[in-house]
C-alpha positions as CSV (number, residue, x, y, z in Angstrom):
1,M,15.3,-23.9,-1.3
2,R,11.9,-24.0,-2.5
3,S,10.8,-22.0,-5.4
4,R,7.7,-19.9,-5.1
5,I,5.1,-19.3,-7.7
6,I,3.9,-15.8,-7.7
7,Q,0.3,-15.6,-8.8
8,S,-0.4,-12.5,-10.7
9,P,-4.1,-11.5,-11.3
10,L,-3.1,-10.5,-14.9
11,L,-1.5,-13.8,-15.6
12,H,-4.3,-15.7,-14.1
13,S,-6.9,-13.9,-16.3
14,L,-4.9,-14.7,-19.4
15,L,-4.9,-18.4,-18.7
16,K,-8.7,-18.7,-18.3
17,P,-10.6,-20.1,-21.3
18,L,-12.3,-17.4,-23.2
19,P,-16.1,-17.6,-23.5
20,T,-17.2,-18.4,-27.0
21,T,-20.4,-17.8,-28.7
22,P,-21.5,-20.1,-31.5
23,S,-21.1,-18.5,-34.9
24,I,-24.3,-18.2,-37.0
25,H,-24.1,-18.7,-40.7
26,L,-26.9,-17.4,-42.9
27,R,-27.3,-18.9,-46.3
28,A,-30.0,-18.5,-49.0
29,F,-31.6,-21.9,-49.7
30,A,-33.6,-22.9,-52.7
31,T,-36.8,-22.1,-50.8
32,T,-35.7,-18.4,-50.4
33,K,-37.9,-16.2,-52.5
34,P,-36.1,-14.8,-55.6
35,R,-35.5,-11.1,-55.7
36,P,-37.7,-9.3,-58.1
37,A,-36.1,-8.7,-61.5
38,K,-35.0,-5.2,-62.3
39,N,-34.4,-3.4,-65.5
40,R,-30.7,-2.8,-66.1
41,V,-29.2,-0.1,-68.3
42,F,-25.5,-0.4,-69.2
43,D,-22.9,2.0,-70.6
44,P,-22.3,1.6,-74.4
45,V,-20.4,-1.5,-75.5
46,R,-17.1,-0.8,-77.3
47,S,-15.5,-4.3,-77.4
48,P,-16.5,-7.9,-78.2
49,A,-15.5,-8.9,-74.6
50,E,-17.9,-6.4,-73.0
51,F,-20.7,-7.6,-75.2
52,Q,-20.1,-11.3,-74.5
53,T,-20.0,-10.5,-70.7
54,L,-23.4,-8.8,-70.9
55,L,-24.8,-11.5,-73.1
56,L,-23.7,-14.2,-70.6
57,L,-25.0,-12.2,-67.6
58,H,-28.5,-12.0,-69.1
59,T,-28.5,-15.6,-70.3
60,T,-27.9,-16.7,-66.7
61,R,-30.5,-14.3,-65.4
62,S,-33.0,-15.6,-68.0
63,A,-33.7,-12.0,-68.9
64,P,-33.6,-10.6,-72.4
65,L,-30.8,-8.2,-73.5
66,L,-32.1,-5.4,-75.7
67,T,-29.4,-3.9,-77.9
68,L,-29.3,-0.7,-80.0
69,W,-26.6,-0.8,-82.6
70,T,-25.4,2.7,-83.2
71,A,-22.5,4.8,-84.6
72,S,-21.3,8.3,-83.6
73,W,-22.1,9.7,-87.0
74,C,-25.7,8.5,-86.9
75,R,-28.1,11.4,-86.1
76,T,-31.1,9.1,-85.9
77,C,-29.3,6.9,-83.4
78,A,-28.6,9.9,-81.2
79,E,-32.3,10.8,-81.1
80,I,-33.6,7.3,-80.5
81,E,-31.1,6.2,-77.8
82,P,-32.3,8.6,-75.1
83,L,-35.9,7.7,-75.7
84,I,-35.3,3.9,-75.3
85,R,-33.1,4.5,-72.3
86,S,-35.8,6.6,-70.6
87,L,-38.5,4.1,-71.3
88,I,-36.5,1.3,-69.7
89,E,-34.6,3.1,-66.9
90,L,-36.9,5.9,-65.8
91,E,-40.4,4.8,-66.8
92,H,-39.6,1.1,-66.1
93,Y,-41.3,-0.4,-69.1
94,G,-40.7,-4.2,-69.2
95,L,-40.2,-4.4,-65.4
96,E,-43.7,-5.8,-64.8
97,Q,-43.2,-8.5,-67.4
98,G,-39.9,-9.7,-65.9
99,G,-37.3,-7.1,-66.5
100,V,-34.9,-6.4,-69.3
101,G,-31.3,-5.3,-69.9
102,Y,-30.5,-2.5,-72.3
103,V,-27.2,-1.6,-73.9
104,P,-26.2,0.5,-76.9
105,I,-23.4,-1.0,-79.0
106,E,-21.1,1.5,-80.8
107,L,-20.2,-0.1,-84.1
108,D,-17.7,2.7,-85.0
109,S,-15.6,2.1,-81.9
110,P,-12.0,1.2,-82.8
111,T,-12.1,-1.9,-80.6
112,I,-15.5,-3.3,-81.5
113,G,-14.1,-5.7,-84.1
114,D,-16.5,-7.6,-86.3
115,V,-19.4,-7.9,-83.8
116,G,-21.8,-6.1,-86.2
117,T,-20.9,-8.6,-89.0
118,T,-21.4,-11.5,-86.6
119,Y,-25.0,-10.5,-86.0
120,S,-25.7,-9.3,-89.5
121,I,-26.2,-5.6,-88.6
122,K,-26.6,-3.9,-92.0
123,S,-28.2,-0.6,-91.0
124,M,-28.2,1.8,-88.2
125,P,-30.0,2.2,-85.9
126,T,-31.0,-1.5,-85.4
127,L,-32.8,-2.7,-82.3
128,L,-32.2,-6.3,-81.6
129,A,-33.1,-8.4,-78.6
130,F,-31.2,-11.4,-77.3
131,S,-33.0,-14.2,-75.5
132,R,-30.9,-17.1,-73.9
133,G,-28.0,-15.6,-75.8
134,E,-29.6,-16.0,-79.2
135,P,-30.5,-13.0,-81.4
136,Q,-34.3,-12.7,-82.0
137,W,-34.2,-12.1,-85.8
138,D,-38.0,-12.2,-86.1
139,T,-38.5,-9.1,-83.8
140,R,-35.5,-7.0,-85.1
141,V,-36.4,-3.4,-85.8
142,T,-34.5,-1.3,-88.4
143,D,-37.2,1.2,-89.6
144,P,-36.3,4.6,-88.1
145,K,-40.0,5.7,-88.1
146,M,-40.9,2.7,-85.9
147,L,-37.9,3.4,-83.6
148,E,-39.1,7.0,-83.1
149,D,-42.6,5.8,-82.3
150,R,-42.9,5.8,-78.5
151,D,-46.0,3.6,-78.4
152,F,-44.4,1.0,-80.7
153,L,-41.2,1.0,-78.5
154,I,-43.3,0.4,-75.3
155,K,-45.1,-2.5,-76.9
156,W,-41.8,-4.0,-78.3
157,I,-40.0,-3.7,-74.9
158,E,-42.9,-5.3,-73.0
159,E,-43.2,-8.1,-75.6
160,E,-39.4,-8.9,-75.3
161,A,-39.6,-8.7,-71.5
162,R,-42.6,-11.1,-71.5
163,R,-40.5,-13.5,-73.6
164,G,-37.9,-13.4,-70.9
165,G,-35.3,-16.1,-71.2
166,K,-37.7,-18.3,-73.1
167,G,-37.8,-18.8,-76.8
168,G,-35.0,-19.2,-79.2
169,A,-34.2,-17.4,-82.3
170,G,-37.5,-17.8,-84.1
171,G,-38.1,-21.6,-83.9
172,G,-36.0,-24.6,-83.9
173,L,-35.7,-28.3,-84.5
174,F,-38.9,-30.2,-83.8
175,G,-41.0,-26.9,-83.7
176,G,-39.9,-25.9,-80.2
177,L,-41.0,-29.3,-78.7
178,F,-37.9,-29.3,-76.5
179,G,-37.0,-26.4,-74.3
180,R,-40.5,-25.1,-73.5
């Protein structure tokens, strides 16, 4: 007896090779235009790990990180913080010069540790910029009258944004010959 092969249309369609389309992979190359920098405003920092993360993020972005060192009991801090936030987030000061990051740091948070001591914060409020991960001591602002002056703050934000990721902490070995 001979066996018969029954050809089913369903079985026949399953055995056909499936048509394939080549997959297309898109990748950004070095010649891709960089996205424009944006101002970034962050929630208050309450731990050293949060601060280090933001510092590293802005170091890799080559953007300055502006910090306002505050405490919950500081009335002046509570008045200044919304002004600085508004200038950066809503009015976009510093954006045209390259963008900035801004974060308040709550020194009376139970988990903040000795971050304030590390950066020699002796009074509140203190406005301190970080460029390439280094504190910019020469432009630190601690005078409450200056911190309440809108025009001064605009100029300060734009200067720090203009500095960008350039410039260390007020000079260096060989007068800044290397790293420019």
